KESEKE-350085 format. One record per residue: residue in three letters; x, y, z of N, C-alpha, C in turn. Coordinates in steps of 0.2 Angstrom, whole numbers, padded with zeros to 4 digits, always signed. Atoms other than C-alpha are relative to their C-alpha. Layout:
<pts>
AlaXYZXYZXYZ...
</pts>
This chain:
<pts>
Met+0002+0006-0001-0060+0255+0204-0004-0002-0009Leu+0002+0002+0006-0069+0255+0188+0005-0003-0004Ile-0005+0002+0003-0054+0253+0179+0004-0006+0002Glu-0002+0007-0001-0049+0238+0187-0004-0005-0002His+0004+0005+0005-0064+0230+0182+0000-0001-0006Val-0001+0000+0007-0063+0234+0165+0007-0004-0002Asp-0007+0004+0003-0044+0228+0166-0001-0009+0003Gln+0000+0008-0001-0050+0211+0174-0005-0002-0003Leu+0006+0002+0006-0065+0210+0162+0005-0003-0006Glu-0004+0002+0006-0052+0212+0147+0004-0006+0001Asp-0004+0004-0003-0040+0200+0156-0004-0008-0001Lys+0003+0006+0001-0053+0187+0157-0004+0000-0007Leu+0002+0001+0008-0061+0190+0137+0007-0003-0002Met-0007+0004+0004-0041+0186+0133+0001-0007+0001Glu+0000+0007-0001-0041+0171+0143-0004-0004-0004Ile+0002+0006+0004-0056+0164+0135+0000+0001-0009Glu-0002-0001+0006-0051+0170+0119+0004-0004-0003Met-0005+0003+0001-0036+0162+0120-0002-0009-0001Leu+0002+0007+0000-0044+0145+0125-0006-0002-0006Leu+0002+0003+0006-0056+0147+0111+0003-0001-0006Gln-0004+0002+0005-0042+0147+0100+0003-0007+0000Asp-0001+0006-0002-0035+0132+0108-0004-0007-0002Ala+0006+0006+0002-0052+0123+0107+0001-0002-0008Leu-0001+0000+0006-0051+0128+0089+0005-0003-0005Gln-0006+0004+0002-0035+0121+0085-0001-0007+0002Asp+0000+0006-0002-0037+0106+0094-0007-0004-0004Ala+0005+0003+0004-0055+0102+0084+0003-0001-0007Thr-0001-0001+0005-0047+0107+0069+0005-0005-0002Leu-0004+0004+0001-0033+0095+0071-0002-0007+0001Lys+0002+0005-0001-0043+0081+0077-0005-0003-0007Phe+0004+0001+0007-0054+0083+0061+0005-0002-0007Arg-0005+0003+0005-0040+0081+0049+0002-0006+0002Asp+0000+0007-0002-0035+0067+0059-0005-0005-0003Lys+0008+0004+0001-0052+0059+0057+0000+0000-0007Ile+0000-0001+0010-0052+0065+0036+0008-0006-0001Lys-0006+0006+0000-0035+0056+0035-0001-0008+0002Asp+0001+0003-0002-0040+0041+0043-0005-0003-0006Phe+0005+0001+0005-0056+0042+0031+0003-0002-0007Asn-0005+0003+0007-0045+0042+0017+0003-0005-0001Ser-0002+0005-0002-0037+0030+0021-0001-0007-0001Glu+0005+0007+0003-0050+0017+0021-0002+0001-0005Ile+0004-0001+0008-0058+0025+0006+0005-0003-0005Asn-0006+0000+0005-0041+0021-0003+0000-0007+0002Lys+0000+0006-0002-0040+0004+0006-0006-0005-0004Lys+0005+0002+0002-0057-0001+0000+0000+0002-0008Thr-0002-0001+0008-0054+0006-0017+0006-0005-0003Gln-0004+0005+0001-0040-0004-0018-0001-0007-0001Asp+0003+0006-0002-0047-0019-0012-0006-0002-0006Phe+0005+0001+0005-0064-0017-0025+0005-0001-0007Ile-0003+0001+0007-0052-0013-0040+0005-0008+0000Ala-0003+0005+0000-0040-0029-0037-0007-0006+0001Asn+0005+0006+0001-0058-0039-0035-0001+0000-0007Val+0003+0001+0006-0064-0034-0052+0005+0001-0004Gln-0003+0002+0005-0047-0035-0061+0000-0008+0002Glu+0000+0005-0001-0048-0052-0053-0006-0005-0005Gln+0008+0004+0004-0066-0057-0061+0000+0002-0005Cys-0002-0002+0008-0060-0047-0076+0005-0007-0002Ala-0001+0005+0001-0048-0062-0077-0001-0007-0003Ile+0003+0007+0000-0057-0076-0074-0006+0001-0005Phe+0004+0000+0004-0070-0069-0086+0003+0001-0007His-0003+0000+0007-0058-0068-0100+0003-0007+0001Glu-0005+0007+0001-0050-0086-0098-0006-0003-0002Ser+0004+0002+0001-0067-0091-0097-0004+0001-0008Ile+0004-0001+0006-0073-0084-0112+0006-0002-0007Lys-0005+0003+0004-0057-0088-0121-0001-0007-0002Thr+0001+0008+0001-0059-0106-0118-0005-0001-0002Gln+0006+0002+0001-0077-0106-0122+0002+0002-0010Ala+0000-0003+0007-0072-0095-0138+0004-0006-0005Ile-0006+0005+0002-0057-0108-0144-0004-0006+0001Gln+0004+0006+0000-0070-0123-0140-0004+0003-0007Glu+0005-0004+0005-0083-0112-0152+0004-0001-0007Gln-0003-0001+0006-0070-0110-0164+0003-0007-0003Ile-0002+0005+0003-0063-0128-0165-0005-0004-0005Gln+0006+0002+0004-0080-0133-0169-0002+0003-0007Phe+0000-0003+0009-0084-0121-0182+0006-0002-0005Thr-0006+0002+0005-0068-0126-0190-0002-0007-0002Ala+0002+0007+0002-0072-0145-0189-0006+0000-0004Leu+0007+0000+0002-0091-0142-0197+0002+0004-0007Phe+0000-0006+0006-0084-0129-0210+0003-0004-0004Glu-0004+0004+0004-0071-0142-0215-0001-0009-0001Ala+0002+0005+0003-0081-0158-0216-0004+0001-0007Glu+0001+0001+0009-0083-0164-0234-0008+0000-0001Asp+0005+0001+0000-0101-0168-0232-0006+0006+0001Val+0005-0005-0002-0106-0151-0227+0000+0006-0007Asp+0000-0003+0004-0113-0139-0240+0003+0009+0002Ala-0003-0006-0002-0103-0122-0241-0007+0007+0000Pro+0006-0005-0002-0116-0107-0235+0001+0005-0006Asp+0001-0005+0003-0122-0094-0246+0007+0005+0003Gln-0003-0006+0000-0111-0079-0248-0003+0007+0004Glu+0003-0005-0005-0123-0068-0240-0003-0001+0006Asp+0002+0002-0008-0126-0076-0224+0003+0004+0004Glu-0004-0003-0005-0120-0064-0213+0000-0004+0007Glu-0003+0001-0007-0121-0074-0198+0006-0006-0001Phe-0006+0005+0000-0110-0087-0204+0008+0006-0004Asn-0005-0006+0003-0098-0072-0213+0004+0003+0006Met-0003-0003-0008-0097-0065-0195+0003-0005+0006Lys-0003+0005-0002-0095-0083-0188+0007-0001-0003Leu-0007+0002+0002-0079-0086-0201+0004+0007+0000Asp-0005-0005-0002-0073-0068-0198+0004-0001+0007Leu-0003+0003-0007-0072-0074-0179+0006-0005+0002Phe-0007+0007+0001-0065-0092-0180+0003-0001-0003Gly-0004+0002+0008-0059-0093-0197+0007-0001+0003Asp-0006-0002-0004-0042-0089-0187+0000-0002+0006Lys-0001-0001-0009-0037-0095-0170+0004+0005+0003Asp-0003-0006+0000-0023-0083-0169-0004+0008+0000Val+0003-0005+0000-0035-0069-0173-0005+0001+0006Leu+0004+0000-0005-0046-0074-0161+0003-0001+0005Val-0003-0001-0005-0036-0076-0148+0003+0007+0001Gly-0003-0006+0000-0028-0060-0152-0005+0005+0003Ser+0004-0006-0001-0044-0050-0152-0005-0001+0008Leu+0002+0002-0005-0050-0058-0136+0007+0002+0005Asp-0004-0001-0003-0033-0053-0129+0002+0009-0001Thr+0002-0007+0000-0036-0035-0135-0003+0001+0004Tyr+0004-0001-0003-0050-0033-0128+0001-0002+0007Lys-0002-0001-0006-0044-0039-0110+0005+0006+0002Glu-0004-0007+0000-0031-0025-0112-0004+0005+0000Phe+0006-0006+0002-0045-0014-0118-0004+0002+0009Met+0004+0001-0007-0055-0019-0101+0006+0004+0005Glu-0005+0001-0005-0038-0019-0090+0000+0009+0001Ser-0001-0009+0002-0035+0000-0096-0006+0003+0002Arg+0006-0003-0002-0053+0006-0092+0000-0001+0007Ile-0002+0002-0008-0051-0003-0074+0003+0006+0003Gly-0004-0006-0003-0037+0008-0071-0001+0004+0000Gln-0001-0006+0002-0041+0023-0079-0008+0001+0007Cys+0005-0003-0008-0057+0021-0064+0002+0000+0006Glu-0005-0003-0009-0046+0019-0050+0003+0007-0001Lys-0003-0008+0002-0037+0034-0058-0004+0005+0003Asn+0005-0003-0002-0053+0043-0057-0002+0001+0008Ile+0003-0001-0006-0059+0038-0041+0006+0001+0007Arg-0006-0002-0004-0041+0041-0033+0001+0006+0000Ser+0000-0007+0000-0042+0058-0040-0005+0004+0003Ser+0005-0004-0005-0057+0064-0032+0001-0002+0005Ile-0003-0001-0008-0053+0058-0016+0004+0006+0001Thr-0003-0006-0002-0039+0068-0015+0000+0008-0002Lys+0004-0006+0000-0047+0082-0024-0005+0002+0005Glu+0004-0002-0003-0060+0081-0014+0000+0005+0010Trp-0003-0003-0005-0051+0082+0003+0007+0003+0001
</pts>
């Protein structure tokens, strides 16, 4: 009789162990599904954020480019005016403006290079974010 009770107890313990293993597997699968959903949402929000940043960067670039070209035109017109005295060679502000605004192609090239640099930095930030998401989960 004692042996029967031990056998029954062993059977019940094995049944409980199997139920616990099933519950653990089920919970693990649900957890993984939630993590996948979470990562998917994070990736979508990251994509939307980066797209917004890139859009704002393009708007900023066009605005600054337009303003810089207007400044370049004004500077050139002022510099080329016959009644304006040439500034002193030691005038750092004038020399800086001359370097920047003296040639429209150089100005536009500098601004375009800066835009490419910023786009590259934004791309690197996106890569770092996505890498961190993948690495962490």
